[in-house]
N, C-alpha and C positions, 0 to 999 in steps of 0.2 A: 212502845220502845222507850227505854229510859234515856232521858237526856241529861241525867245528872253528870256534871263534869266536875271533877275534883281538881283543885289547883296542883300543878306539878311542883314538887319541891325545888327550891332554888339550887342551882348547881353549887356544889361544895368545892372550894379550892383544893387542888391536888396537894396532898401532903408531901413534904420533902422526902425524897427517896432515901431509904436507910443506907448507911454506909455498907459497902461490901468489903470483905476481908477483915482482918483484926484491927481494932482501934490502935493497938500499939504500932502496927505498921504505918498507919497514917502519921503518928507522932514522929516516928523515925524518918519519914519522908520529909516532914517539915524541918527536922533537925539537920538533915543532909543539905537542904536548901540554905539554912542559916549558916552552916559550916562553910559552904562554898561562898556565900555572900561575905563572910568574915574575912576570907582570904583577899577579896577585893578591897574591903573597907580598911583592913589593917594596912595593906600596901599603900593606900591613899594617905593615911595619917602618918605612917612611917616616912614617906617621902616628903610630906609637908613639914614635919617637926624633926625629922632625923632621930627616930626612936631606937635605932641600933639593930633592927631586924629587917633589912640589912643595911639601911642607910645610916651613915655616921658610925659605922663599926670598923675599927682598925684591928686586923689580925696580925700578930707577930709570927716570926719564924717557928717558935716553939708551940704554936697553936693557941696561945693565950690571946685575949682580945680586950680592947677598951672601947667604951661607948661614950661619945661626946654628943649629947642631945643638942639640937639646933646648931650643928656644925655648918661649915661652908657648903656642904652638899644638900642641906635642907632647902626645900622649895621656898620657904618663907625668907630665907637668906639670899634669894635670888639665883639659886642653882638651876641649871638647865637639866630637867629630868629626862626628857626623851633623847637628848644628845648622848648621855651616858648609856642609856638602855639600848637605844637603836644602834649606837655606835659599836656595840658588841654583837651585832647580828651575825648569823652564820647562814650557810646554805646558798642556793643559787640567786637569791634576791638580797644578799647581804649589802651590796653596794647601794641598791635602791633605798633600803631602809636606813642605812648610815647617812646618806645624803638627806633623807627626809628628816632625820633627827637633828640636823644642823639648823633647821628652820624653827625659830622660837615659837611660832604659833602652835606647833604640834603639842607643846606642853599642856595647853588648855583642854583639848578634847581627850587627851590621855588621862589627865587627872580627874576631869569631870566624869569620864567613863568609869574609872575606878570607884569614885564615890557614888555615882548614881546606881550602878549595877549592884554594888555592895549594899547600899541602903535598901533598895527594892527587895533583894533576896533576904536580907536579915530581918526586915520588918514585915515582909509579905504584902507591901503596897507598891503598886507600879510594876508588878511582875510581868505584865504584858509587854512593857518596854524592855525589861531585862530578858524576856524570851528571845528577842531579836538582838539586842545590843550585846548581851553576854557572849553568845556563841560567835558573833562577829569579832569581838575583841579578842577572844581566846583563839580564834582562827588566825588572826593577825600575829598574835604572840607565837603561835605554832610555826607559822611560815617564816617568821623572822629569826627565831632562836632554836626551834626544835625540829628542824628538818631531819628526816630519818638518817641515822648514822653520822650526824654532824652536830656540833655544838653540845648542848646538854642532853640530847636524845641519842644515847648509845646503847640502851639496854633492850629496846624492842623496835624492830623495823616497821611495825604496823600501828601499834597502839601506844599513845602517850597520854599523860595525865590531863593535858589541856583538852584533848579530844573527849576524854571521859567526862570532864566537867561540863563541856559544852552539851554533850548528849544528856547528861543528868539535868541540866537547867531546862532544856526543852521538855523532857519527860515530866519532871516534877511540876513545872509551872502549868503545863496543859492539864495535868491531873488535878492540881490544887485549884484550878479555876472552878471546879465543882465543889470542892471542900478543902478547907485549910485548917489543920488542927492547931498549929501554933502561928501566931502572927495577927496583924491587924487587917488582913484581907477581907474577912467576912464583914467586919465593921465598916470598912471603906466601901464595899459593894452596896451596903445599905444606904450610904451617903450619896454616892454618885450614880448608882445603877450598875447592874452586872455587865452591861455592854459598853461601859465607858472605857476609853483607851487608857486611862490611868489605873485601872483595876490591876 
């Protein structure tokens, strides 16, 4: 009986699974994430500096408007951001949000939320945090201003853009945890590990 035993080859690391679907689709998935993130990031800078879209914009009766950057409504000039925003709440919880807006501490989580979510989605880093924070913030915006048939939501009784953005954030982030075409997510995963909470 032959006792010749050959060494078994060392196991080879599994290759990264190829992408399914068209590569262009993955690119547009990232572009959608970045576009949603920019709406958050722009709102932050607009409220901080009063860039005129829509903070520090004055509209005349004839439809013309003027923009005064760093006006009294800019956050850097001491303006209360949530007081004005939550003060215009509509729907069954309008009084609750209006009272909440009168408390000065609410400016900080609101502004940090805009910046943090916007940064994560635009640059593809920290998207696990945006996965939860984004839909929560959008849900609060929806409940305070876009209740069906009231306020700014008068075109559809069931679906509103904040709901769509929240669903898009969840879907895109979960898919891009496997592959991200545009952004620093892949680089960051190599730095901190794929399971890190800041990925």
